[in-house]
C-alpha positions as CSV (number, residue, x, y, z in Angstrom):
1,M,-30.2,-98.1,-24.2
2,K,-32.0,-100.5,-26.5
3,D,-30.9,-104.1,-26.4
4,D,-28.7,-104.7,-29.5
5,R,-29.7,-108.4,-29.8
6,V,-31.9,-109.6,-32.7
7,N,-33.1,-113.1,-32.8
8,L,-34.6,-114.4,-36.0
9,I,-37.4,-117.1,-36.0
10,E,-37.3,-120.1,-38.3
11,S,-39.4,-118.6,-41.1
12,E,-37.2,-115.5,-41.1
13,C,-34.0,-117.6,-41.4
14,L,-35.6,-119.6,-44.3
15,L,-36.4,-116.4,-46.1
16,C,-32.9,-114.9,-45.6
17,A,-31.3,-118.2,-46.7
18,Q,-33.4,-118.2,-49.9
19,V,-32.5,-114.6,-50.7
20,G,-28.8,-115.3,-50.0
21,V,-28.9,-118.3,-52.4
22,M,-30.5,-116.1,-55.1
23,Q,-27.8,-113.5,-54.6
24,E,-25.0,-116.1,-54.9
25,V,-26.5,-117.6,-58.0
26,S,-26.9,-114.0,-59.5
27,A,-23.2,-113.4,-58.7
28,L,-22.3,-116.7,-60.4
29,F,-23.5,-115.2,-63.7
30,G,-22.4,-111.6,-63.1
31,P,-19.3,-109.8,-64.3
32,Q,-17.6,-109.5,-60.9
33,D,-14.8,-111.6,-59.6
34,R,-16.5,-113.9,-57.0
35,N,-13.2,-114.7,-55.3
36,R,-11.8,-111.2,-55.2
37,Y,-11.3,-111.2,-51.4
38,G,-9.6,-114.6,-51.2
39,G,-12.4,-116.7,-49.9
40,D,-13.2,-120.2,-51.2
41,I,-16.5,-121.0,-52.9
42,H,-18.1,-122.2,-49.6
43,E,-17.3,-118.8,-48.1
44,T,-19.1,-116.9,-50.8
45,W,-22.3,-118.9,-50.4
46,K,-22.1,-118.5,-46.6
47,S,-21.3,-114.8,-47.0
48,H,-24.4,-114.1,-49.2
49,I,-26.7,-116.1,-46.9
50,E,-25.4,-114.5,-43.6
51,G,-25.2,-111.1,-45.3
52,A,-28.9,-111.3,-46.3
53,A,-29.8,-112.4,-42.7
54,G,-27.7,-109.5,-41.3
55,E,-29.6,-107.0,-43.4
56,Y,-32.9,-108.5,-42.3
57,A,-31.8,-108.4,-38.6
58,V,-31.0,-104.6,-39.0
59,A,-34.3,-104.0,-40.6
60,K,-36.1,-105.9,-37.8
61,F,-34.0,-103.9,-35.2
62,L,-35.0,-100.6,-36.8
63,G,-38.6,-101.5,-37.4
64,M,-38.1,-101.0,-41.2
65,H,-39.1,-102.9,-44.2
66,W,-36.5,-105.1,-46.0
67,D,-37.2,-105.6,-49.6
68,F,-34.9,-108.6,-50.1
69,S,-33.8,-107.5,-53.5
70,V,-31.6,-109.6,-55.7
71,F,-29.6,-107.9,-58.4
72,R,-27.4,-108.9,-61.4
73,G,-23.7,-108.4,-61.2
74,D,-22.7,-105.2,-59.4
75,D,-26.2,-103.6,-59.6
76,F,-26.7,-104.3,-55.9
77,R,-24.0,-101.6,-55.1
78,K,-26.3,-98.9,-56.5
79,K,-29.0,-99.4,-53.8
80,P,-28.7,-99.2,-50.0
81,D,-29.3,-102.5,-48.1
82,V,-32.0,-101.3,-45.6
83,G,-33.8,-98.0,-46.2
84,P,-31.0,-95.5,-46.8
85,Y,-28.4,-97.6,-44.8
86,Q,-25.6,-99.9,-45.9
87,V,-25.2,-103.0,-43.7
88,R,-22.1,-105.1,-43.1
89,Q,-22.3,-108.4,-41.4
90,A,-19.5,-110.1,-39.6
91,E,-19.5,-113.6,-38.0
92,R,-17.8,-112.9,-34.7
93,H,-18.8,-110.2,-32.2
94,H,-15.3,-108.8,-32.0
95,Y,-14.9,-108.5,-35.8
96,R,-14.8,-105.0,-37.4
97,L,-16.9,-103.2,-39.9
98,T,-15.3,-103.4,-43.3
99,L,-15.4,-101.0,-46.3
100,R,-13.7,-101.9,-49.5
101,K,-12.0,-99.5,-51.9
102,G,-14.0,-99.2,-55.2
103,A,-17.1,-100.8,-53.8
104,D,-17.7,-98.3,-51.0
105,T,-15.7,-95.2,-51.8
106,D,-18.6,-93.5,-53.6
107,K,-20.6,-93.5,-50.4
108,P,-18.9,-91.0,-48.0
109,D,-22.2,-89.6,-46.6
110,V,-24.0,-93.0,-46.2
111,P,-24.3,-94.6,-42.7
112,F,-22.8,-98.1,-42.6
113,I,-24.2,-100.4,-39.9
114,L,-22.3,-103.3,-38.4
115,V,-24.3,-106.4,-37.4
116,T,-22.4,-109.4,-35.9
117,G,-23.3,-113.0,-35.4
118,T,-24.8,-115.9,-37.4
119,M,-28.3,-117.2,-37.9
120,P,-30.5,-117.0,-35.9
121,N,-28.7,-114.7,-33.4
122,Y,-27.3,-111.3,-34.2
123,R,-26.2,-108.1,-32.5
124,V,-26.5,-104.6,-34.1
125,R,-23.2,-103.1,-33.0
126,G,-23.2,-99.5,-34.2
127,W,-22.7,-97.3,-37.3
128,V,-20.3,-94.9,-39.0
129,Y,-20.5,-92.6,-42.0
130,G,-18.4,-93.9,-44.9
131,R,-16.1,-90.8,-44.7
132,E,-15.4,-91.5,-41.1
133,A,-14.4,-95.1,-41.9
134,M,-12.3,-94.2,-44.9
135,Q,-9.3,-93.0,-42.8
136,D,-5.7,-94.1,-43.0
137,R,-5.7,-95.4,-39.5
138,Y,-8.3,-98.1,-40.5
139,W,-6.6,-99.1,-43.7
140,S,-5.1,-102.5,-43.4
141,D,-4.9,-106.1,-44.6
142,P,-5.4,-108.2,-41.4
143,N,-6.3,-111.4,-43.1
144,N,-4.2,-111.3,-46.2
145,R,-7.3,-110.9,-48.5
146,G,-6.7,-107.4,-49.7
147,Y,-6.6,-104.0,-48.1
148,A,-9.8,-102.4,-46.8
149,W,-10.9,-100.0,-44.0
150,W,-11.5,-102.0,-40.9
151,V,-13.4,-100.1,-38.2
152,P,-13.4,-101.6,-34.6
153,V,-16.7,-101.8,-32.8
154,D,-15.4,-99.4,-30.1
155,D,-15.0,-96.7,-32.8
156,L,-18.6,-97.0,-34.1
157,H,-21.4,-94.6,-33.1
158,S,-24.2,-95.9,-30.9
159,M,-27.3,-97.0,-32.7
160,E,-29.3,-94.4,-30.7
161,T,-27.5,-91.7,-32.7
162,L,-28.3,-93.2,-36.1
163,P,-29.9,-90.5,-38.3
164,D,-33.5,-91.3,-39.0
165,W,-33.6,-90.3,-42.7
166,R,-37.3,-91.1,-42.9
167,K,-37.8,-87.8,-41.0
168,E,-35.0,-85.8,-42.7
169,V,-35.6,-86.5,-46.4
170,E,-38.3,-87.8,-48.5
171,V,-37.3,-91.3,-49.6
172,E,-38.1,-92.0,-53.3
173,K,-40.8,-94.6,-53.4
174,E,-40.8,-97.1,-56.2
175,P,-44.4,-97.8,-57.4
176,R,-45.6,-101.3,-56.5
177,F,-47.1,-103.4,-59.4
178,W,-50.6,-102.9,-58.0
179,E,-50.2,-99.1,-57.9
180,G,-49.5,-98.7,-61.6
181,D,-51.4,-99.5,-64.7
182,L,-51.9,-103.2,-65.3
């Protein structure tokens, strides 16, 4: 069994913090309700920064590239976080993987990966398909911030069983600026 711990170095933390700040600023000027889950403004900044670092930690764990994209408004929901995978970051190791109605219901066949911890130390806990998470038994409102599907760590699949979509499907490659006509 592969160790689930991922430790980021200082330069990785700085990169993730910058991406998280850019994501938050983009959200400030986007159409979405920034406070739709009941957090205060400090929580949204922290959520974007730690979320970006969680995505990077998963990419590092899987040996995959993380493109650190920043999108306007809800455009980020159209693209997976790392390769073909969605990533959810939670601060504490006993916290659950969370999927939200509306934001995630169109992704039943996508693997969602839970990473826990805060910079610079993370743990990649496991994964579940969206359709497996979207069950009545996980539907709850444990923190009075709106109902969602909350999947406990013990109900997640081991990372060793994560489908390697790089081998199963051809991932559409976006041309880099140096590959096209200048």
